[in-house]
N, C-alpha and C positions, 0 to 999 in steps of 0.2 A: 447827611445828615447821620445823627446819632439816634437808633433806634435800641440800643442794648438795654436791659431794663433798671430802671434804678434798685435801689437796696432792698423798698418796701414791695417792690413787685418780684423780686428776684427770691427774696423768701416765702411768698405766697404760693411760686410755681415750683419752690422745691418742697412747699408743703403738700400742693396736691400731686406733684409726681410719688412723694414717699406713700401717701395717701393711696393710690391708686396701685403699684404693688405693692401695697400689703394687703390691701380688701380687693384687688381686682385679680388680673392675670391669665392665663389661658386655662385654667382647669375651671377659673369660674366662669368664663365666656363660652367653652365647650357648654358646660351644666348648662346656662342659659339658652344656646342655639338647641339644644335636643328637648329643652320644655317650650320653646316659645318659635322656632321652624318649622318647615314644610311638614305636612301631618300631623304637627301636634296639638294636643288637645286643647280646646278654646275654654272650655268651663272654668266657672270658679268665678270667685270673688272680683271685683274691677281690678283694683290693688293686686290681688294675687296672679290676675289677668293678664303681664305686662310684662317685658323683658328690662327692667329694673334690677339694678344692684342696688338693693334697700343698704346695705354695709355698707358700700361706698358712697351713695348717695348721705348716708345718716352721718359719716364722717366729715364730709365735706360740708354739712350743714353747721355742725358741731363746730367745726374747725371757723365759721364765719365767712366760707369762700362765697359764697352767696351773697351776703351782706355787705361783705366790702366792694364785691361789683356794681350793689345797686344805689340809687340815688342816696343823695344825703335827705333828700323832703320825707323819703321813707327809716331814718335813721343808722342808711347806710354807707360808705366810705366815698363812695363813687370816684376808684380810682382809675375809671376812665375805659375808653377801647383798646389803646393798645396794652393796660395790663391784663384786658380781657383777651385779645389774642395770646398772650403768652399762656394762660389759663388754658383756653382752647385748645393751644396747640397739645400741652401737655395731656389732653385728656384723646386728643386722636389718635396720637402717641400710646397709649394703653387700650383705646377702641372702646371708651369710660361710658358703659350703658346709664347716662346719668340725664336729668334735666335742666343742668346748669341753663341751657339755652334760651330754655323756654321758662325760667325761673328771671331772669337776669331783664329777658326782653318784658314780661307782664309786669315787673315789678316799674323799670321803666316808665312803662305805658299807663300804669293805675297812678304813678307820680304824676305825671302829668296831663293826666284829666282829675285830676285834686279830689283822688282816695289814696291817700298817704298810709291809713291803716289797714284797707287791703293789701297792698304795693310792702307792706312790712310784713302784714303773714304770709304771701309770698318769699319773701327774700331772705324771713326763718327757715324757710323750708316746712310751715303748719301747714300751708298746703302747695300741691303742687297745680301748675300752672299747665295750659295748652293753649298757645297762641295761634290760629290760623292767621297767615299773611301771603296772598297770591301773589308778591313779591319773594317769599322764599318759598316758593313750589308749590303751593297748595292748590288746587283747582276747583272753582265754583259751577255748583250748576244747581240751577232753577227746576224743581219738578213738580207736578201736580199731585197738593198731598188731599185728605178727608178733607179740608175746609180754607184752602187756599194753594199757595204754591211755598212747597215748603224749599228750605236751602238745604244742599248737600255740600259738605264740604270734604274732599278728596286728599286723601294724605298725611292726617294733622299728625304731625309728630306728638306723640307723647298723651295723646288723645284718652288711650284706655287706661292709662296712670293717674289721671286729672282729676283735681276736684275742684276747679274753676275752667272754666271756657271765654277765654277775650275775645270777643269774633272782632275783628276790624271790619269796619264797616264805614261808609262814608261821613267823616265830619267826626268819627267817634269810634266807642267799642262800646258792644253789648256783652253782657257779661253775665254768666251761667252759676251756679251751683248744679253741681252732679253729683249723685243721680240727679237729674231733673225731669218732669216730665214735659213729654211732647220733645226730647234729644235724648236719641239713642245715639250709643257707640259701637259701633261693629273694629272689632281689632281685622287690622290686615298683616300682612305676613310681607313686609319690602323686600327685595331682592338682598342688603346685607341684615336683614330680621330683625332690624331696631322698631322699637315702638310705634307703632303708628295708629290711626281708625281713620274709619269713617264716619263723619258726624252727618247726621238725619236733625234738620230743628223746625218742627213745623212754624207754620203760620202764628197759631198762638201761642206758643213759647216765645217766638221773637218778639211777639208784640208785647209781651208779659218781661220781657229780660230787662235788665237794669241798665240805662242808657246814660255810657258817661261822654260829654265832649271830649275832643281831642282837636289840637289846630294841625294844617297839614304840614306847619313842620316841622312840629311833634313829631306828628303822624311816619313822616318818611325821616327822620331820623332814627326810630327806631327800627325802621324797614333794610334802612342801611347799616346800623348797631349789629343786625342779625346777621345779613349778609356779610359783613367782617367775620363775624363768630365761624360761620360754617366755612369759610376761606382757611381760617384759622386753624381749625378742625381738621379739614384737609390737610394741610401742611404738614400737622400730626401725624396722620394714617401715612402720607407719602415720605417722609420722614423715618420712618419705623420700617416702613416695607424696603425703600433701599437700604438700610441700613442691616436688615436682614440680607437682604441678599449679596451684598458685599459680603458679609461674613460669609454664606456659603460661599460663596465664590473663592476665599480665600482655603477655604477646607476641603472642597469638594476637588477630589484628584482624578485627572484623568490625562491620558498618556505619560502618564509620569508625573505631571507636574500639575500644580493647583488652573480650575479654570479660570480663573481671576488675572491667571499672566497673559490668556491671549488674546491678541490683539481686537477682536471683532467681540469680547464679554468686555474687557478693559475699556474700551472706549463705549461701549453700552451705558456702564455703569456712571462714565463721565458726564454722560448725556444728562442721566437722572439726575446727577449731582448738579446740574446746572439749571434745569428745570427747578428741583427742590429749591435751590436759592431762589429762581426768579418769583415761586410763588409766597416765599418769607419776604423779599425784599415786597413787594408789590400789598402784601395783606397787612406789612405795617406802616407800609404808607398809604393805604386805605384808612387802619385805622388811627393815624397822628392827623388825616384830612379830618377827619371826624371831633378829634376831641379838641383841635383847635379853631372849630366852625361855630363857635359858640352859641348852638342848639339851631343853629341853622342851615343846613346842609346848601352850599352854591354846585356849581358847575365843576370844580376844583375835587369835588367831596364826591359830587357821581360818577365822575369818571375813574377817579382813582378807585371805587369800589367794583367798577363794572371793569378796568386792567386786571384786579386783583382775583374776580372771578373768571375771567377769561383765562386767568393760570394757573388757578388751582382745576379748571375743568381740562384746559389742553395737557397740564401737566400729567396729571392724574390718568388720562388714556395711555402715555408714554409711559411713567414709571411703574406703574400697574402692570403690563403689558411685557414690558421688558422684566418685571422680576419672575413674573410664570415663568417665563420662556428660559431665564438662565437659569431655573431650579428643575427647567426640565419636566418628568413625571410628576414630581411631587410638589409642582408646583400647581398642577389639577386636581388634586387630592382634599378634598374635601374637608376630609382630618387632619389637615396641614394649618397650623397658626397662620401659613400666611397667604391660603386661600381667602381667607376672612379679613385680611389689607383689601387682597385684591377686589373683594363685595363691595367692602367700604369705598376703596377709592372712586370703582364705577356708581355708583349709589350719589358719591357724592359729586361725580361730572357731569350726569345728569339729571341734577336737584332743581335746579334752575335755568335747563334747558339746553345744557351746554355749551360750548364755547364758542360757536357760531350764533349764539340768541347773544352773548356778553359783549362781542363787536360791535351787534345790530345795535346794542342797546350804549355802547361806548361813542359809535359813531352818530346818533341821535344827539348826544352833549355837544358833540365837538360840531358837530351841523349847526345846532343851532346856538352855541356861544363860544365857538373857537378854540383854541388852544388855551384850558382856562391857567398854565401855566407860564404862559406867552409875557 
């Protein structure tokens, strides 16, 4: 199989890489960490109270990146999951704090639900969407409210910045315009300082929300699509962390020579390269399976996505810890850029339950359907 990007996709990823370099970078990330990390004040307007690189996000929107990955029904280019994987790889390398995953997921879900106008508003950046999904790490809790059972959604990515909440429910979506009565958003501080919130929806708000029907196949496709986005972002995180570590090992001298020339260090870096390559290949295989499934994911797509997430979790543990160990004491310094990659890798590792959960998911698919590629 040839997973190399085509000309259009290569131009898109080059554009994303250039925007991340021009409007992102270590200084910008350090500033955002200081404003939204542990102990930071949480007061302020909703959008101002979110760890969002607005300059980078506006650049991506102006360049049409969300629209390029959005559905054709909403006026997008529909470039597909493989193209999206290469874009999220670049965002992961830059640790870019932008809501592209939520934008693409919401645009596709809304288009599938028969609301292309709202889907286009999301794909063009007019609205920022949050899309809770239990298959992408969101926990759902039911609590007793003043007049019925409240729904509490834990760790919803981009909820503090969102204008729109598209809550996945059996058979469709509930759509809330934010801020909305009966919907409370509390900003959280995840391990990697990313933008996330706890969303509490009252029974009254849920009953009054706009309900859109989505087929089971379309809902599953969007969940699998988002899991590939997460795996691709993790691929970029690990690739950049390993690159930084290899550079450090070639520059840091001990006993009169670079530490990278010692067998213990070079062997560990070589193992890391194999791990990152496994994430790359499994992620692109999963993206390819989704692109060719015709909108109806089968056992092959499910198995490929589970395999990609296994490698994204398993490799994260090994590569992130190797990077810290090779850097020595500086690897534990929170002011060092590498530590930020370590935190992002660990957050990605456990977002879907870790490597064991992915193997269990893969095992269920194989037990039910056998080898989908036999």
